[in-house]
Backbone bond lengths (Angstrom), bond angles and torsions (degrees), N, CA, C in turn:
res aa  C-N    CA-C-N  psi(-1)  N-CA   C-N-CA  omega(-1)  CA-C   N-CA-C  phi
1 X - - - 1.443 - - 1.545 111.17 -
2 X 1.303 116.75 -24.13 1.421 119.32 176.03 1.558 113.55 -66.22
3 X 1.307 115.52 -18.99 1.475 118.57 177.96 1.511 111.24 -75.35
4 X 1.330 117.35 -16.16 1.435 120.53 178.39 1.569 110.24 -76.59
5 X 1.350 117.06 118.09 1.456 116.93 -173.88 1.506 114.70 -54.99
6 X 1.323 118.12 -38.44 1.481 122.65 -179.14 1.483 110.17 -59.12
7 X 1.353 116.41 -52.35 1.417 119.88 -177.01 1.517 113.06 -66.99
8 X 1.352 116.86 -42.00 1.488 119.35 176.29 1.480 111.20 -60.28
9 X 1.355 118.13 -40.12 1.416 121.43 -179.24 1.499 112.82 -65.10
10 X 1.438 118.29 -40.67 1.409 121.27 176.68 1.541 112.78 -62.72
11 X 1.321 116.05 -41.65 1.504 120.10 -179.07 1.478 108.72 -70.24
12 X 1.325 122.18 -39.27 1.443 125.05 177.90 1.489 108.66 -62.30
13 X 1.321 116.71 -42.89 1.524 119.78 177.83 1.478 112.24 -59.41
14 X 1.350 116.98 -40.49 1.485 123.00 179.38 1.473 109.47 -63.74
15 X 1.359 116.53 -44.03 1.452 121.94 -179.83 1.549 109.68 -58.58
16 X 1.341 115.13 -46.19 1.473 118.24 -177.13 1.509 110.19 -66.15
17 X 1.265 118.03 -31.36 1.522 119.74 -178.96 1.494 111.75 -86.55
18 X 1.346 117.64 -5.80 1.422 118.24 177.57 1.606 112.26 78.69
19 X 1.322 114.75 22.63 1.480 118.71 -175.88 1.478 113.95 -99.52
20 X 1.364 116.00 20.16 1.492 119.42 179.35 1.504 109.70 -68.86
21 X 1.294 118.94 -30.90 1.410 123.67 -178.94 1.549 112.65 -54.06
22 X 1.355 117.56 -32.31 1.428 117.37 176.16 1.501 116.32 -61.11
23 X 1.351 112.28 -20.90 1.536 116.39 -170.34 1.537 110.21 -99.45
24 X 1.314 115.94 -4.44 1.475 120.64 -173.81 1.573 108.81 -79.37
25 X 1.295 112.85 138.22 1.466 120.04 172.18 1.501 109.69 -90.94
26 X 1.257 119.60 105.51 1.483 123.07 178.95 1.567 107.31 -118.02
27 X 1.306 113.41 154.88 1.474 118.23 178.78 1.522 110.61 -58.37
28 X 1.267 117.55 -37.89 1.500 121.89 179.56 1.524 109.89 -63.05
29 X 1.317 118.57 -45.89 1.438 120.49 -177.72 1.559 109.90 -68.42
30 X 1.330 115.69 -36.91 1.514 117.31 -178.73 1.518 108.25 -71.29
31 X 1.332 119.06 -33.60 1.463 120.18 176.86 1.513 109.87 -70.73
32 X 1.297 119.85 -30.51 1.483 119.21 176.49 1.535 110.77 -67.17
33 X 1.309 115.17 -44.42 1.439 118.64 177.85 1.504 112.52 -61.82
34 X 1.330 117.80 -39.83 1.465 123.31 178.60 1.544 108.18 -64.58
35 X 1.282 117.44 -42.28 1.480 119.45 176.30 1.520 113.05 -64.91
36 X 1.329 120.10 -35.64 1.431 120.43 176.24 1.523 111.72 -62.25
37 X 1.317 117.19 -39.04 1.461 120.81 -179.45 1.594 106.60 -72.76
38 X 1.347 118.08 -43.46 1.448 119.04 -174.65 1.544 110.54 -63.98
39 X 1.327 117.28 -40.22 1.470 121.00 -170.26 1.598 111.71 -101.73
40 X 1.368 114.79 12.98 1.493 115.28 -178.63 1.480 112.54 -63.75
41 X 1.288 116.17 131.40 1.505 120.83 172.44 1.533 108.21 -109.11
42 X 1.338 116.22 107.77 1.469 119.29 -179.34 1.494 115.70 -55.91
43 X 1.382 120.04 -19.75 1.422 122.66 -177.96 1.576 107.97 -67.15
44 X 1.369 118.00 -19.42 1.459 120.57 -179.00 1.506 111.22 -78.38
45 X 1.333 118.57 -1.90 1.460 122.60 171.44 1.542 110.00 -72.22
46 X 1.337 120.30 -24.81 1.435 128.06 -172.54 1.522 113.50 -107.71
47 X 1.336 116.85 152.44 1.444 122.41 169.94 1.534 111.03 -80.71
48 X 1.320 117.82 -176.71 1.515 122.38 179.47 1.465 114.34 -54.60
49 X 1.401 117.41 -34.84 1.405 122.60 -174.78 1.553 109.83 -86.70
50 X 1.290 120.45 -0.08 1.467 122.46 179.14 1.486 115.06 86.47
51 X 1.387 117.23 11.99 1.484 120.73 176.15 1.542 109.31 -89.33
52 X 1.335 114.83 142.88 1.462 116.70 -178.59 1.550 108.76 -67.80
53 X 1.306 113.91 136.81 1.440 121.75 175.24 1.530 110.11 -77.29
54 X 1.345 121.42 133.68 1.479 123.04 177.43 1.495 110.23 -51.11
55 X 1.327 118.10 148.50 1.460 122.79 -179.47 1.399 113.96 -53.17
56 X 1.379 118.62 -46.77 1.468 124.33 -177.46 1.555 114.38 -64.44
57 X 1.317 113.84 -15.18 1.466 119.15 -178.60 1.552 112.75 -105.29
58 X 1.283 116.83 -4.21 1.545 120.98 178.95 1.504 109.77 -58.37
59 X 1.358 117.80 150.30 1.469 120.51 168.53 1.497 110.24 -58.59
60 X 1.276 121.18 148.22 1.447 125.74 -176.41 1.503 112.69 -56.70
61 X 1.305 117.63 -47.83 1.457 121.94 -178.85 1.520 112.50 -63.93
62 X 1.323 115.92 -33.88 1.454 119.68 177.77 1.519 113.72 -71.25
63 X 1.335 114.75 -46.65 1.449 121.65 179.20 1.570 109.42 -61.62
64 X 1.259 118.52 -41.91 1.493 120.50 -177.25 1.547 110.00 -72.43
65 X 1.319 122.88 -16.98 1.422 122.66 -179.19 1.501 110.44 -89.26
66 X 1.319 121.83 -8.39 1.423 127.90 178.87 1.507 108.32 -72.26
67 X 1.362 117.22 125.92 1.506 119.73 177.11 1.472 109.49 -86.65
68 X 1.303 122.30 -25.17 1.489 125.06 -177.96 1.452 113.86 179.93
69 X 1.362 116.01 156.67 1.419 122.35 177.91 1.514 110.31 -127.39
70 X 1.377 118.85 128.48 1.396 122.29 179.43 1.559 105.11 -114.27
71 X 1.317 116.93 126.90 1.446 124.07 176.26 1.497 107.64 -116.37
72 X 1.355 113.12 125.12 1.489 122.09 179.67 1.551 106.83 -116.39
73 X 1.323 115.24 123.85 1.533 117.97 174.37 1.470 109.10 -82.83
74 X 1.365 115.95 142.86 1.464 120.46 179.14 1.493 106.87 -110.52
75 X 1.353 115.25 134.38 1.497 123.20 179.40 1.502 109.24 -121.70
76 X 1.335 114.55 155.75 1.446 122.98 176.96 1.522 105.47 -151.15
77 X 1.372 112.33 165.44 1.444 119.37 177.22 1.487 109.34 -92.34
78 X 1.344 117.33 127.08 1.456 123.18 -174.00 1.514 108.19 -126.49
79 X 1.341 116.94 154.46 1.475 118.69 175.01 1.487 116.04 -65.99
80 X 1.302 117.19 139.50 1.426 122.04 -179.43 1.593 106.91 -78.68
81 X 1.412 113.93 124.10 1.456 114.78 -178.31 1.509 114.88 -61.25
82 X 1.298 119.65 -24.29 1.431 124.75 179.35 1.528 113.11 -68.02
83 X 1.302 114.72 -39.38 1.470 121.84 -178.64 1.553 108.26 -132.49
84 X 1.263 121.40 77.05 1.455 125.17 -177.45 1.562 112.42 -59.02
85 X 1.290 114.68 130.83 1.443 121.56 177.58 1.543 113.16 83.83
86 X 1.299 121.26 -18.28 1.408 121.56 -171.50 1.530 109.10 -96.23
87 X 1.345 119.04 -51.20 1.386 121.64 -176.13 1.570 109.54 -118.10
88 X 1.282 112.64 150.49 1.439 121.11 176.44 1.484 109.52 -121.35
89 X 1.296 116.88 145.90 1.415 123.22 176.13 1.493 112.60 -127.82
90 X 1.273 116.83 152.04 1.504 120.83 177.00 1.557 108.31 -82.40
91 X 1.365 113.67 130.23 1.444 120.38 -175.94 1.527 106.85 -137.53
92 X 1.340 113.49 148.47 1.474 121.90 175.40 1.517 107.50 -73.40
93 X 1.339 117.54 125.69 1.511 120.19 -176.26 1.481 109.92 -116.88
94 X 1.327 120.25 -2.16 1.440 120.36 -179.72 1.551 109.02 166.86
95 X 1.397 108.49 -169.02 1.423 112.83 176.18 1.610 108.89 -153.74
96 X 1.276 114.45 163.27 1.481 118.90 177.40 1.522 104.21 -125.58
97 X 1.346 114.59 127.95 1.450 122.73 178.86 1.538 107.59 -109.03
98 X 1.341 114.95 130.05 1.477 120.01 178.55 1.524 108.23 -123.60
99 X 1.313 114.18 124.09 1.442 120.42 176.09 1.491 108.21 -95.56
100 X 1.361 115.42 136.04 1.448 124.81 177.03 1.541 108.65 -110.05
101 X 1.312 111.22 135.79 1.565 115.75 -178.29 1.535 104.08 -126.13
102 X 1.328 114.87 148.42 1.472 119.83 170.47 1.531 110.31 -61.53
103 X 1.327 112.80 162.00 1.470 118.85 178.29 1.472 114.72 -61.40
104 X 1.293 119.78 114.82 1.477 122.89 179.37 1.543 109.93 -62.40
105 X 1.367 115.49 -42.82 1.490 121.43 -178.77 1.520 109.43 -61.13
106 X 1.321 116.31 -42.95 1.473 119.77 179.24 1.584 110.25 -65.11
107 X 1.341 117.30 -39.48 1.449 121.27 179.08 1.515 112.03 -62.82
108 X 1.385 113.19 -39.98 1.486 119.26 179.64 1.506 108.87 -66.16
109 X 1.330 114.92 -44.43 1.453 122.92 -178.61 1.572 107.83 -59.79
110 X 1.314 116.59 -49.33 1.500 119.67 -178.62 1.555 107.69 -63.64
111 X 1.293 119.16 -41.93 1.528 123.50 -179.62 1.549 106.70 -60.16
112 X 1.288 120.65 -45.39 1.468 123.69 -173.92 1.527 106.79 -68.61
113 X 1.294 117.63 -40.90 1.523 118.88 178.22 1.505 109.58 -65.02
114 X 1.368 118.81 -39.41 1.459 122.96 -179.47 1.533 111.61 -61.20
115 X 1.344 112.46 -40.07 1.461 118.08 -178.01 1.542 115.48 -86.28
116 X 1.377 114.25 1.81 1.464 121.60 178.70 1.497 115.61 76.41
117 X 1.332 115.92 13.00 1.496 118.46 -179.84 1.508 112.20 -87.06
118 X 1.357 117.59 -4.92 1.431 121.49 177.06 1.518 108.69 -131.53
119 X 1.272 114.61 119.10 1.501 118.94 -178.41 1.523 107.36 -125.07
120 X 1.308 117.07 133.62 1.481 123.41 175.89 1.503 108.23 -76.26
121 X 1.253 117.47 127.57 1.523 120.93 178.99 1.513 110.21 -123.44
122 X 1.273 114.27 148.32 1.478 117.94 173.92 1.513 105.67 -131.70
123 X 1.287 113.76 131.77 1.514 117.63 -179.77 1.559 106.90 -114.89
124 X 1.385 112.93 136.45 1.466 117.04 179.32 1.526 108.26 -125.28
125 X 1.252 114.13 139.00 1.420 122.09 176.19 1.537 107.03 -122.53
126 X 1.339 114.78 91.67 1.453 117.88 -169.33 1.586 107.73 -124.60
127 X 1.326 111.95 134.66 1.421 117.69 174.39 1.475 110.16 -113.24
128 X 1.314 118.65 133.05 1.440 121.15 -178.68 1.569 109.10 102.11
129 X 1.359 113.55 -167.67 1.503 119.36 -175.55 1.558 109.29 -86.02
130 X 1.346 116.02 142.18 1.447 118.33 175.02 1.483 106.42 -130.77
131 X 1.310 119.97 157.65 1.422 125.62 176.75 1.558 107.81 -117.34
132 X 1.273 112.35 134.93 1.556 119.55 -176.76 1.547 108.19 -120.32
133 X 1.282 115.80 133.84 1.451 121.83 177.61 1.503 104.15 -113.46
134 X 1.389 115.54 132.24 1.448 121.51 -178.06 1.470 107.81 -121.44
135 X 1.459 115.18 135.93 1.420 118.20 177.17 1.568 105.97 -120.97
136 X 1.331 117.24 122.60 1.457 121.77 179.50 1.500 107.64 -121.05
137 X 1.336 120.75 122.63 1.393 124.13 178.95 1.500 113.96 54.04
138 X 1.277 116.74 36.05 1.495 122.93 177.27 1.527 113.34 85.07
139 X 1.344 117.05 -4.35 1.488 118.91 -179.32 1.505 106.86 -101.62
140 X 1.351 113.55 121.04 1.434 120.87 -177.17 1.557 107.44 -88.32
141 X 1.319 113.54 129.10 1.498 120.26 179.53 1.529 107.91 -116.78
142 X 1.295 115.82 125.33 1.475 119.52 173.57 1.535 110.96 -99.14
143 X 1.289 115.20 140.18 1.467 117.48 -177.35 1.530 107.97 -74.63
144 X 1.278 113.20 156.32 1.468 118.23 177.47 1.564 104.69 -77.40
145 X 1.364 112.38 135.66 1.473 116.96 -175.10 1.531 106.31 -91.48
146 X 1.249 114.63 139.64 1.458 121.02 172.08 1.512 112.19 -70.87
147 X 1.339 114.98 139.87 1.414 120.47 178.48 1.463 112.25 -64.58
148 X 1.319 118.76 131.89 1.448 120.11 175.96 1.534 109.86 -80.84
149 X 1.418 112.36 142.83 1.492 111.53 -178.59 1.541 108.97 -71.32
150 X 1.335 112.31 145.00 1.485 118.18 -176.70 1.464 112.09 -82.86
């Protein structure tokens, strides 16, 4: 992609302006995004009268917590003004907007794991000998087996 002059020029322009920090993935930025999802209040999508606020006017934290927006146009057959009652034509009569959000439960789960409040545990109740295989950084290590009595 860097071979494309348009893309290379845009990135070089950001470098010159010192705006590269916007593109960095840092733990702090990722935690901010996770918090936006965790604490999102869908009521903030609407004004005091219950009408949806246009996307470009939404509060920053609400807009950034949206995973996607689906807009479906609604059509119906209406009378043609030129020949009332005789012909009907298909016309757009409205639209349905659906906001999609990431899973709040998953965001809470990830946040709890990040903060150390959620730890996966496994309990074993084993009698007798067991063999354990351990893999560290892709290298599988087998334990030395005890010699069985003859």
